[in-house]
C-alpha positions in Angstrom: -19.9 -8.5 57.8 -22.9 -10.5 59.0 -24.3 -7.6 61.0 -24.5 -5.4 57.9 -26.6 -7.8 55.8 -30.0 -6.7 57.2 -29.2 -3.1 56.4 -28.4 -4.0 52.8 -31.8 -5.7 52.4 -33.8 -3.0 54.3 -36.2 -0.6 52.6 -34.5 2.6 51.2 -36.3 4.8 53.8 -35.2 2.8 56.8 -32.9 5.7 57.9 -36.1 7.9 58.2 -37.6 5.7 60.9 -34.5 6.2 63.2 -34.3 9.0 65.8 -31.8 11.7 65.0 -29.5 10.6 67.9 -29.6 7.0 66.6 -28.7 8.2 63.1 -25.7 10.2 64.4 -24.5 7.2 66.5 -24.8 4.8 63.5 -23.1 7.2 61.1 -20.3 7.9 63.7 -19.7 4.1 64.1 -19.6 3.6 60.4 -17.0 6.4 59.9 -14.9 4.9 62.7 -15.1 1.5 61.1 -14.1 2.8 57.7 -11.2 4.8 59.2 -9.9 1.8 61.1 -10.1 -0.4 58.0 -8.1 2.3 56.1 -5.4 2.5 58.7 -5.0 -1.3 58.7 -4.8 -1.4 54.9 -2.5 1.6 54.5 0.0 0.8 57.3 2.3 -1.5 55.2 2.7 1.3 52.6 3.9 3.8 55.2 6.7 1.6 56.5 10.0 3.4 56.8 12.4 2.2 54.0 15.9 3.5 53.6 16.9 4.3 50.0 20.6 4.2 49.2 22.9 4.2 46.3 25.3 1.4 45.4 28.0 1.0 48.1 26.0 2.7 50.8 23.9 -0.2 52.2 23.8 -3.9 52.9 22.9 -4.9 49.3 25.4 -4.0 46.6 25.6 -4.2 42.8 28.6 -4.3 40.5 27.3 -1.4 38.4 27.5 2.3 39.3 26.4 5.1 36.9 26.5 4.9 33.1 24.5 3.9 30.0 24.2 0.8 27.8 22.3 1.0 24.5 21.4 -1.8 22.1 20.5 -1.5 18.4 17.4 -3.3 17.0 17.9 -6.3 14.8 17.1 -5.4 11.2 14.8 -8.3 10.6 12.6 -8.2 13.7 9.7 -5.8 14.6 9.7 -7.1 18.2 12.9 -8.2 20.0 14.5 -8.7 23.4 17.6 -7.0 24.9 19.2 -8.5 28.0 21.3 -6.3 30.3 23.7 -7.9 32.9 26.7 -7.4 35.0 24.5 -6.5 38.0 26.4 -8.7 40.4 24.4 -8.8 43.6 26.0 -9.3 47.0 25.5 -8.9 50.8 28.2 -6.8 52.5 28.2 -9.0 55.6 27.1 -12.2 54.0 23.8 -12.2 55.9 20.8 -13.3 54.0 19.0 -10.5 52.2 15.4 -11.0 50.9 14.1 -9.0 48.0 10.6 -7.7 48.4 10.1 -6.1 45.0 11.7 -4.4 42.0 10.6 -1.0 40.6 11.5 0.8 37.5 11.6 4.4 36.1 10.7 4.1 32.4 11.0 7.4 30.5 10.4 5.3 27.4 8.3 2.4 28.4 9.4 -0.8 26.7 6.8 -3.4 25.6 7.7 -5.5 28.6 10.4 -5.8 31.3 11.4 -8.7 33.5 14.3 -9.6 35.8 16.1 -12.9 36.3 18.7 -14.0 38.9 21.5 -16.0 37.4 23.4 -18.1 39.8 26.8 -19.4 38.5 28.6 -22.1 40.5 32.3 -22.1 41.0 32.8 -24.9 38.5 30.7 -23.2 35.9 32.6 -20.0 36.4 35.8 -21.7 35.2 34.4 -21.8 31.7 36.1 -18.8 30.0 33.4 -18.1 27.4 30.1 -19.2 29.0 30.7 -18.8 32.8 31.6 -15.2 33.2 29.5 -12.0 33.7 27.1 -11.0 31.0 27.4 -7.4 29.8 24.4 -7.7 27.6 23.2 -9.0 24.3 20.2 -9.4 21.9 17.8 -12.2 23.0 16.6 -13.8 26.2 18.6 -15.8 28.8 20.3 -18.1 28.4 20.7 -17.7 24.6 22.0 -14.3 23.7 23.7 -13.0 20.6 26.9 -12.6 22.6 26.9 -15.8 24.6 25.0 -19.0 25.4 25.4 -18.6 29.2 25.8 -21.1 31.9 24.1 -20.9 35.3 20.8 -21.4 37.0 18.1 -18.9 36.0 15.1 -18.0 38.2 12.6 -15.1 38.1 13.8 -12.2 40.3 11.4 -10.4 42.6 9.6 -10.8 45.9 11.2 -13.7 47.7 14.5 -13.7 45.9 17.4 -14.3 48.3 20.9 -12.8 48.0 23.4 -14.4 50.2 26.8 -14.0 48.4 29.3 -12.1 50.6 30.7 -9.1 48.6 34.3 -9.9 49.7 34.1 -13.3 48.1 32.5 -12.1 44.8 35.6 -11.5 42.7 37.3 -14.8 43.7 37.3 -17.2 40.7 36.9 -20.1 43.2 33.5 -18.9 44.3 30.0 -18.7 42.7 28.3 -15.5 41.9 24.8 -14.1 41.6 24.0 -11.8 38.7 20.8 -9.9 38.1 19.7 -9.7 34.5 17.1 -7.3 33.1 15.2 -8.3 29.9 13.5 -5.6 27.9 10.9 -6.6 25.3 11.1 -4.0 22.6 9.0 -2.8 19.6 9.7 0.0 17.2 9.3 2.6 19.9 12.3 1.3 21.8 12.8 1.4 25.6 14.6 3.3 28.3 15.0 2.5 31.9 17.0 5.1 33.8 16.6 4.0 37.4 15.8 0.7 39.2 14.9 0.3 42.8 15.4 -3.1 44.5 13.3 -3.1 47.7 14.7 -5.6 50.2 14.9 -6.6 53.9 17.7 -7.5 56.2 16.3 -8.8 59.5 13.7 -6.3 60.6 15.1 -3.4 58.5 13.7 -2.4 55.2 15.9 -0.8 52.4 15.8 0.1 48.8 18.9 -0.1 46.6 18.8 2.5 43.7 20.6 1.5 40.5 21.4 4.4 38.2 22.8 2.6 35.2 20.6 3.4 32.2 19.4 0.5 29.9 18.3 1.5 26.4 16.9 -0.5 23.6 17.0 1.8 20.5 13.8 2.8 18.8 11.8 5.8 17.5 10.9 7.2 20.9 14.4 7.2 22.5 15.6 10.8 22.7 19.1 12.1 23.1 20.6 11.6 26.5 22.3 14.7 28.0 22.6 16.0 24.4 24.1 12.8 23.0 22.5 10.4 20.6 23.1 7.0 22.2 21.5 5.2 19.3 23.7 6.5 16.4 26.5 4.0 16.9 29.0 6.3 18.6 27.8 6.1 22.2 26.7 3.4 24.6 27.6 -0.2 23.9 
């Protein structure tokens, strides 16, 4: 950087005082420097990452393929819908580190966030507040369907999943549940795919979740010919 400062303060016609060969050498060196910088900057984005569906990689989720839709409260122009039951686990029990969460949003909600809910074995024994959350109006931990127990933390880069899948369904064990919170206005919101980018050791993966999350509004269309916001479909 220091070597470039004189050129920045030099007269505009300085290039004219250099011999043609010197100009070619300088231009060539500048191009090489720019290319080298581009390679260094772009390299992380070209890292090989294996995308997989649920059940086909080290990280798994309790959900498969389907749709959940929520209706807007009558007295609120802006509201929140929380979608749960995404129970996250490691097939081997080895520590998995999340590197990012991406969304496909055919109807973009006013906002979207993810939280990891960790429920201890003791909290899980509570029959009404310690179980999995299907979904509800509101933001965690206070939903229209339940005032949930468990520790909540923002989910994203740095989140660790270390629950072994074979232990997940045992009532004597804790569990980790991923919650998605959609902030919604009159347009509604629709997320049809979520990708959880993660790493196990030196290997990079991406778990694709295909369960659709819909908060009903004016912009939400029929899904596969079915009106999921008319009260007869979804949940």
